[in-house]
Structure formats: structure tokens, C-alpha cells
ZAMARGU-4260 file (C-alpha; in steps of 0.2 Angstrom, whole numbers, plus 5000, padded with zeros to 4 digits):
<rodrens>
0) 5109/5099/4963 | 5113/5117/4964 | 5104/5132/4956 | 5111/5148/4950 | 5104/5164/4942
5) 5111/5173/4927 | 5106/5190/4920 | 5109/5197/4902 | 5102/5210/4891 | 5095/5197/4879
10) 5093/5178/4879 | 5109/5175/4869 | 5120/5184/4881 | 5112/5175/4896 | 5114/5158/4888
15) 5133/5162/4884 | 5135/5166/4903 | 5128/5149/4908 | 5139/5140/4895 | 5154/5149/4900
20) 5152/5147/4919 | 5143/5131/4921 | 5148/5121/4905 | 5138/5110/4895 | 5131/5099/4909
25) 5120/5114/4915 | 5101/5112/4914 | 5089/5127/4910 | 5076/5127/4924 | 5066/5143/4919
30) 5068/5160/4911 | 5060/5177/4914 | 5060/5193/4905 | 5065/5208/4916 | 5064/5227/4912
35) 5082/5228/4908 | 5085/5211/4901 | 5083/5192/4904 | 5085/5181/4919 | 5089/5163/4918
40) 5089/5150/4932 | 5101/5135/4928 | 5105/5119/4938 | 5121/5109/4939 | 5126/5094/4949
45) 5145/5097/4951 | 5156/5112/4951 | 5159/5119/4934 | 5176/5116/4926 | 5188/5129/4919
50) 5179/5140/4906 | 5184/5137/4888 | 5191/5154/4887 | 5205/5149/4899 | 5209/5132/4891
55) 5226/5127/4884 | 5234/5137/4870 | 5229/5135/4853 | 5246/5129/4848 | 5243/5112/4857
60) 5236/5100/4845 | 5219/5094/4848 | 5212/5076/4845 | 5197/5076/4834 | 5184/5066/4845
65) 5166/5064/4845 | 5158/5073/4860 | 5140/5075/4866 | 5131/5090/4859 | 5134/5106/4869
70) 5121/5116/4878 | 5121/5129/4864 | 5120/5115/4850 | 5105/5107/4859 | 5095/5123/4862
75) 5103/5135/4849 | 5107/5153/4853 | 5089/5158/4852 | 5081/5141/4855 | 5069/5136/4869
80) 5075/5138/4887 | 5062/5129/4897 | 5065/5111/4903 | 5050/5104/4893 | 5055/5113/4877
85) 5073/5107/4879 | 5068/5089/4882 | 5056/5089/4867 | 5070/5096/4856 | 5082/5082/4861
90) 5069/5069/4856 | 5067/5077/4839 | 5086/5079/4837 | 5088/5060/4841 | 5074/5055/4829
95) 5081/5065/4815 | 5099/5058/4818 | 5092/5040/4817 | 5083/5044/4801 | 5098/5052/4793
100) 5111/5038/4798 | 5101/5023/4791 | 5113/5010/4783 | 5115/5014/4764 | 5114/4995/4760
105) 5096/4994/4767 | 5090/5008/4756 | 5099/5002/4740 | 5094/4984/4742 | 5079/4985/4730
110) 5090/4991/4716 | 5103/4977/4717 | 5091/4963/4720 | 5075/4960/4711 | 5068/4948/4724
115) 5060/4958/4738 | 5061/4944/4751 | 5079/4948/4757 | 5075/4966/4758 | 5060/4963/4770
120) 5070/4951/4780 | 5084/4964/4782 | 5074/4980/4785 | 5060/4973/4796 | 5071/4969/4811
125) 5079/4986/4810 | 5063/4996/4810 | 5057/4989/4827 | 5074/4991/4834 | 5074/5009/4830
130) 5056/5011/4837 | 5062/5002/4853 | 5077/5014/4855 | 5066/5029/4852 | 5053/5023/4865
135) 5067/5019/4878 | 5074/5036/4875 | 5057/5044/4878 | 5055/5035/4894 | 5072/5040/4900
140) 5069/5058/4896 | 5052/5057/4904 | 5060/5050/4920 | 5073/5063/4920 | 5060/5077/4918
145) 5050/5069/4933 | 5065/5068/4944 | 5070/5086/4940 | 5052/5092/4944 | 5052/5082/4960
150) 5068/5090/4965 | 5063/5108/4961 | 5046/5105/4970 | 5056/5099/4985 | 5068/5114/4984
155) 5052/5126/4984 | 5045/5117/4999 | 5061/5118/5008 | 5062/5137/5004 | 5044/5139/5011
160) 5048/5130/5027 | 5064/5141/5030 | 5054/5157/5027 | 5039/5151/5037 | 5044/5137/5049
165) 5028/5137/5059 | 5017/5135/5043 | 5027/5120/5038 | 5025/5112/5055 | 5006/5115/5055
170) 5004/5109/5038 | 5013/5093/5042 | 5003/5091/5058 | 4986/5093/5049 | 4991/5080/5036
175) 4995/5068/5050 | 4978/5071/5056 | 4971/5065/5039 | 4968/5082/5031 | 4972/5083/5013
180) 4987/5092/5007 | 4977/5105/4997 | 4965/5109/5011 | 4980/5109/5024 | 4990/5122/5013
185) 4974/5132/5011 | 4969/5134/5029 | 4987/5136/5035 | 4989/5152/5024 | 4976/5161/5035
190) 4986/5158/5051 | 4989/5174/5061 | 5007/5181/5059 | 5010/5184/5077 | 5002/5168/5084
195) 5012/5155/5093 | 5011/5136/5090 | 4997/5133/5102 | 4987/5148/5097 | 4989/5144/5078
200) 4984/5126/5081 | 4968/5131/5090 | 4964/5144/5076 | 4966/5131/5062 | 4954/5118/5071
205) 4941/5132/5073 | 4943/5137/5055 | 4941/5119/5049 | 4925/5118/5060 | 4918/5133/5052
210) 4921/5126/5035 | 4911/5110/5038 | 4893/5112/5032 | 4879/5104/5042 | 4860/5103/5039
215) 4851/5117/5048 | 4835/5107/5048 | 4839/5088/5048 | 4828/5074/5041 | 4820/5069/5058
220) 4814/5087/5060 | 4808/5091/5043 | 4802/5074/5037 | 4798/5070/5019 | 4805/5057/5008
225) 4823/5052/5009 | 4833/5039/5000 | 4850/5032/5007 | 4863/5027/4994 | 4881/5022/4994
230) 4894/5008/4991 | 4891/4991/4998 | 4895/4988/5016 | 4893/5006/5022 | 4878/5002/5034
235) 4864/5009/5024 | 4851/4997/5030 | 4856/4999/5048 | 4856/5018/5046 | 4838/5017/5039
240) 4833/5007/5054 | 4841/5019/5066 | 4832/5034/5058 | 4815/5025/5057 | 4817/5020/5075
245) 4820/5038/5081 | 4806/5045/5070 | 4794/5032/5077 | 4799/5037/5095 | 4796/5056/5090
250) 4780/5055/5079 | 4773/5037/5081 | 4777/5021/5071 | 4761/5024/5060 | 4769/5040/5053
255) 4785/5031/5047 | 4786/5020/5031 | 4800/5010/5024 | 4803/5005/5006 | 4818/4995/4999
260) 4823/4994/4980 | 4837/4982/4984 | 4833/4967/4973 | 4851/4961/4971 | 4857/4957/4989
265) 4851/4940/4996 | 4838/4942/5011 | 4839/4961/5009 | 4820/4963/5011 | 4820/4951/5025
270) 4833/4961/5035 | 4824/4978/5033 | 4807/4970/5036 | 4814/4963/5053 | 4818/4980/5058
275) 4801/4987/5053 | 4792/4973/5063 | 4802/4978/5078 | 4799/4996/5076 | 4781/4994/5071
280) 4781/5003/5055 | 4776/4998/5037 | 4788/4991/5024 | 4786/4988/5006 | 4797/4982/4991
285) 4799/4991/4974 | 4806/4982/4958 | 4806/4997/4947 | 4802/5016/4945 | 4783/5013/4942
290) 4781/5002/4958 | 4791/5015/4968 | 4780/5029/4962 | 4764/5018/4967 | 4771/5015/4985
295) 4776/5033/4987 | 4758/5037/4983 | 4752/5024/4996 | 4763/5032/5009 | 4758/5050/5005
300) 4751/5053/5022 | 4767/5047/5031 | 4778/5060/5040 | 4794/5051/5035 | 4797/5039/5021
305) 4814/5031/5020 | 4820/5022/5004 | 4834/5009/5006 | 4845/5005/4991 | 4857/4992/4985
310) 4876/4995/4988 | 4887/4995/4972 | 4905/4999/4968 | 4908/5016/4960 | 4911/5007/4943
315) 4897/4995/4944 | 4885/4997/4929 | 4870/4992/4941 | 4873/5008/4950 | 4869/5018/4935
320) 4852/5008/4933 | 4848/5011/4951 | 4851/5030/4949 | 4841/5030/4934 | 4826/5022/4943
325) 4827/5036/4956 | 4828/5049/4942 | 4812/5043/4934 | 4802/5046/4950 | 4800/5064/4946
330) 4783/5066/4953 | 4790/5065/4971 | 4801/5077/4980 | 4815/5064/4986 | 4830/5070/4996
335) 4846/5060/4992 | 4859/5056/5006 | 4875/5048/5003 | 4881/5035/5016 | 4900/5033/5018
340) 4911/5024/5030 | 4921/5037/5040 | 4936/5026/5040 | 4938/5025/5021 | 4953/5031/5012
345) 4953/5049/5005 | 4954/5043/4987 | 4939/5031/4989 | 4928/5045/4996 | 4933/5056/4982
350) 4928/5044/4969 | 4912/5039/4978 | 4906/5057/4979 | 4910/5059/4961 | 4900/5043/4956
355) 4884/5048/4966 | 4884/5066/4961 | 4873/5061/4946 | 4859/5063/4959 | 4858/5079/4967
360) 4864/5075/4985 | 4855/5084/5000 | 4869/5078/5012 | 4880/5064/5018 | 4880/5052/5033
365) 4896/5046/5040 | 4895/5029/5048 | 4907/5018/5059 | 4916/5032/5068 | 4920/5020/5082
370) 4931/5010/5069 | 4941/5026/5064 | 4960/5029/5067 | 4959/5045/5058 | 4944/5057/5054
375) 4953/5070/5043 | 4950/5061/5027 | 4931/5062/5029 | 4932/5080/5034 | 4942/5084/5019
380) 4931/5076/5007 | 4915/5084/5014 | 4923/5102/5014 | 4931/5100/4997 | 4915/5094/4989
385) 4904/5106/4999 | 4894/5092/5005 | 4884/5095/5021 | 4886/5081/5034 | 4868/5077/5041
390) 4871/5062/5053 | 4885/5051/5060 | 4884/5034/5068 | 4897/5026/5080 | 4890/5009/5083
395) 4878/4995/5079 | 4864/4999/5092 | 4847/5004/5086 | 4843/5018/5088 | 4855/5024/5101
400) 4871/5025/5090 | 4865/5039/5078 | 4868/5057/5081 | 4865/5073/5072 | 4881/5079/5064
405) 4890/5094/5073 | 4905/5102/5065 | 4913/5105/5083 | 4911/5087/5087 | 4919/5081/5071
410) 4934/5092/5073 | 4936/5087/5091 | 4935/5069/5087 | 4948/5071/5073 | 4960/5080/5085
415) 4957/5066/5099 | 4961/5053/5086 | 4977/5062/5081 | 4982/5063/5099 | 4978/5045/5103
420) 4985/5036/5087 | 4999/5048/5081 | 5006/5056/5096 | 5008/5040/5106 | 5017/5049/5121
425) 5002/5061/5124 | 4993/5057/5140 | 4974/5056/5143 | 4974/5073/5151 | 4980/5081/5135
430) 4966/5072/5126 | 4953/5080/5137 | 4961/5097/5136 | 4961/5097/5117 | 4942/5093/5117
435) 4939/5107/5129 | 4949/5119/5119 | 4940/5116/5103
</rodrens>
């Protein structure tokens, strides 16, 4: 598909130029008013044929044949010139044509025959056929529109790559690292104009690190009441045990209390009570908001209280009930933390954050970093939702495999995973150099 621009003092003159030079197969892509006239961008698949002005002499007899509507007939001299308006006009023209050319015997049947049954048998099949034809036409036009939009977007992207080849290279590199396309385009736009490839890449890594939010005073320092929530299988109970164990080492086991409101999972209480027995701290179970409020009052002298919740999918109705239970405990100042697997898909993380934002989130905890092949998806979700990263876990050991989140460490890990799993040819020395450079 090729694209050309035409200029005229008004829309009529510009459309006439399109028709004369490109013929009836041209497609209007866009139009723009200028100070001295109108600009039209038109697309065509093959080279235009000879203009109608240079056709055969009028003396040659012409056959009267039915042809497809010309560009002027479809859009009119002063009609719509955008692709969306053109397609809508084509749909309306086809619908009007079908309504106008209905068989006459179907309309006159009720006057010739008093019995309505033959009319119903004759007309009923034709109506669904016409509706099916219209639906098929709409689908074809919608498909054509999607293809054209995709092609135009590709042309625009190619134009950007030609004008800024380094930007295109860096954007592709960030996306392979797992960074979302939106975030990659945003940070690449800040690349210094005179930077080479290496300088620009290090600049982007530092910029991403600055965009990641972390807690200035983490949970183990400030204490209080914290609830850990998230989808099933993210490691909430294990993370609760790791936090409780580190807090017990720092402040003493008697200053740590555990509460579970997980009444859905089998042996949920037994699992967390086993951890509590090993750590030496207290553990209780709450069935509803009233019991939770009573237990929080009993643990009011504890430095740190951790609440474990049941894991549900984002669309599970039981998730709403659990969130409502926490909302009803308004007398206590509860900090909410979202636990997510760092190796989850980008779209899964997006939907998870949206589902749990019914509760005001203090931060998030990324688990299973040791199972990741890419960390850019988790970084993108945290940055785009402005969700602080509080802790990260990278193993099953309690309490060793729990670390306070640092932006530089997250970006370094993401770059190392990119080097290791995307750039197969890169040596171990390059991995070390990348970590040191960040």
C-alpha cells in the first residue's frame, strides 16, 4: 500500500485530484485544513490507471455495464473524507439498496392472496437472509478497517524508526526485558540526543530505577497492623512467617502476633500455627469482622500484628466478602499489602492490582524472584500503578529469603535476567559488568 498527499483550495478540488490521479480504488486516510486550502492523504495498492480525461474518444461506442460505485459516488463531493465516515456511509448505502430492491411479489402478496400463511413462508426466509448479508458486510468492513489501521500504525512506527533509529532499538530492547510498550516509549523519549547506545541504555536503567517507589519506613521498622492479601498460590502464608520470624529476631517473639481469616483453605490454620509454634509467637483465627476486631484488641500491646488472608481469583465473589470484612474493622489502623508472584504475566498483574485496589494498598510484595525469567512485567505494573514495592522474596527459606525492596536491585536483576535468557550469547563477565554499571 502506498500513500500520497493532495492539496486543493477546497475539499471538492482535492477530492477531484485524488479521483483523477489515483482512480476509484483510492482510500481516504485523513484530511487536514491548511491556511490556503485542504490537504488529503490517500492510499492505493497499485499504480493508478490512465486518467478518465485521457480515455478513448467519445465517438467510440461504450457498453452500458454496471460498475461498482466510484469514489465520488460513495463519499460525495462534500461528503465525509475520513476512513471511519467512509465505511459507515458504505454500510448505510448497502442497507438502503437492499431495502429498495426487495422483490415486488413479496410486497404485493397480501393483496392477491387472502391466506397469510404463504406470505409468512415466503417473506420470513428472506428477512434473515438480508440480515445475515448485512452482518457479513459489516464484519468485512470492520476487518478492512482493522487491517488499514494496523498498516497505518506500522507505517508510522517505521517512520519513527527511520527518524530515530536508536530510539527504536532501545524500545525493542526494553520490551524484550519485559517492560510494557507504554512505559518503554515513555522513558525512551527522555534519552539524551547525543548519547551513544551504551550511554543511552544505562541512562534508561537509571531512569527506571528512579521511577520505582519503595517504602521509606518498612513494616519491620515501623511495626503496627498489616494484612497480606493476594491471589491464591502467591505465597502469602510463607511471607507472613518470614516477616514474623524477622520481627521476632529483632523485637522478641512475645511482641509479634499472627491472625488468620482464611476459613476456606483446608489446614490453613494448622499451617500458620506450625510456623507460629516454631517462631514462638501467638496465633489466632477470626471468622468474621467482629472476631477480628476482638483479636486486634487482645493483641493491642504487640509491636507487630500480621493478618493472613485466603487467596482468591480476581473474579471470585468470595474476594469481595473478604475485603468487606477488612473494611468493617474501621477501629484499627490496618496497612494492606498486596502479594504477587514476580513471574506472573503483565495482564494478570494489571487485573490483580485493579481488583485489590478496593482496599487502599500501602504497598506490594513480590515473591518467587528465583523462579523468574523476566522481571520487567512486575516493574512495569508497579510503576504504572504507582504502587510502592515493600519486600521481595527469592526462595522458601524462613526467614532468610526475604529482603527489603530496593529499586537498584530490582533493575539490576531485570537486566541480568535479560542478559541471561534473551541474549544467549552474552558471557558471565557481561552479566557482572551490567550489575556493576547499574
